[in-house]
C-alpha positions in Angstrom: 28.7 -58.6 8.7 27.6 -61.9 10.5 24.1 -63.8 10.4 23.0 -66.5 13.0 21.5 -69.6 12.0 21.5 -73.3 13.1 23.7 -72.5 16.3 26.7 -71.5 14.1 28.2 -68.5 12.2 27.9 -67.8 8.6 29.6 -65.1 6.9 27.5 -63.2 4.3 29.3 -62.4 0.4 30.4 -58.7 0.0 27.0 -57.2 -1.8 28.3 -55.4 -4.9 26.6 -51.5 -5.3 24.8 -51.3 -8.4 24.1 -47.7 -9.7 21.1 -47.0 -12.0 20.6 -43.8 -14.0 17.3 -43.3 -15.7 15.9 -40.7 -17.4 11.8 -39.9 -17.0 9.9 -38.2 -19.7 7.6 -35.3 -19.5 4.8 -36.7 -21.8 5.7 -40.7 -22.7 5.1 -40.5 -26.3 4.4 -43.2 -28.6 7.3 -44.1 -30.9 6.0 -43.1 -33.9 4.5 -39.9 -32.6 8.5 -39.5 -31.8 9.2 -40.4 -35.5 6.8 -37.9 -36.7 7.8 -35.5 -35.1 11.7 -36.2 -35.8 11.8 -36.5 -39.7 11.5 -33.8 -41.9 9.9 -35.4 -44.9 7.3 -38.3 -46.0 10.0 -40.4 -47.0 12.2 -40.2 -44.2 9.6 -41.0 -42.0 8.5 -44.0 -44.2 12.0 -45.5 -44.1 11.9 -44.7 -40.6 8.8 -46.4 -39.6 9.9 -49.3 -42.3 13.3 -49.8 -40.4 11.4 -49.8 -37.0 8.7 -52.6 -38.6 12.0 -54.8 -39.5 13.4 -54.3 -36.0 9.8 -55.4 -34.4 9.7 -58.3 -37.0 13.5 -59.4 -36.2 12.8 -59.6 -32.5 9.9 -61.4 -32.4 11.2 -64.3 -34.7 14.1 -64.1 -32.3 11.9 -64.9 -29.8 10.1 -67.3 -31.4 13.3 -69.3 -32.3 13.3 -69.1 -36.0 16.0 -67.6 -37.6 15.4 -63.8 -39.0 16.1 -63.7 -42.5 18.9 -61.1 -42.9 18.3 -58.2 -45.7 20.4 -55.1 -46.0 18.1 -52.5 -48.3 14.4 -51.9 -47.4 12.1 -53.7 -49.8 9.6 -52.0 -51.5 6.8 -54.2 -49.4 8.4 -52.7 -46.4 8.0 -49.4 -47.5 4.2 -50.0 -48.7 3.2 -51.4 -45.0 5.2 -48.6 -43.2 3.1 -46.2 -45.5 -0.2 -48.4 -44.3 1.3 -48.4 -40.5 1.1 -44.8 -40.6 -2.2 -44.0 -42.4 -3.6 -46.1 -40.0 -2.0 -44.8 -36.7 -3.5 -41.8 -37.9 -7.0 -42.2 -38.5 -7.1 -43.9 -35.2 -5.4 -41.1 -33.5 -7.9 -38.3 -35.7 -11.1 -40.7 -36.0 -11.0 -42.6 -32.6 -14.8 -42.3 -31.7 -15.6 -42.8 -35.2 -13.4 -45.8 -35.9 -14.4 -47.8 -32.6 -18.3 -46.8 -34.1 -17.4 -48.4 -37.2 -16.0 -51.6 -35.2 -18.7 -52.0 -33.8 -20.8 -52.2 -36.9 -23.4 -49.2 -35.8 -25.1 -48.3 -38.5 -26.1 -45.0 -37.2 -22.5 -44.0 -37.3 -22.8 -40.6 -39.9 -19.1 -39.5 -39.2 -16.8 -37.6 -41.8 -14.8 -41.1 -41.6 -17.5 -42.9 -43.1 -17.1 -40.6 -46.4 -13.2 -41.9 -47.0 -11.8 -45.0 -47.3 -10.9 -46.0 -43.6 -8.2 -48.5 -43.0 -9.2 -50.5 -40.2 
């Protein structure tokens, strides 16, 4: 294919063909939803979320340019953070409206969540 420009003929470079394969999920889900449905026990779920959180931390550190800390095994702190992340996620799923009321410091909210110890 030739293109005319400034009175002279120029040869356009060949364009390589690129094939792209994509799959679309019927219902986009959250990563934690996927892990909850996939894991068969509480311990497996905690470990999976802990690994996911470690990957998230690794990617943030790498994006900032700081060398990430290399660890082979999960620590107790990572497992505890994973447990709190799961609890926080489920509370936000089940009590979304009551949490919004608590965060807006609405004292008139007398929902079931107030009797619990919410992890906001």
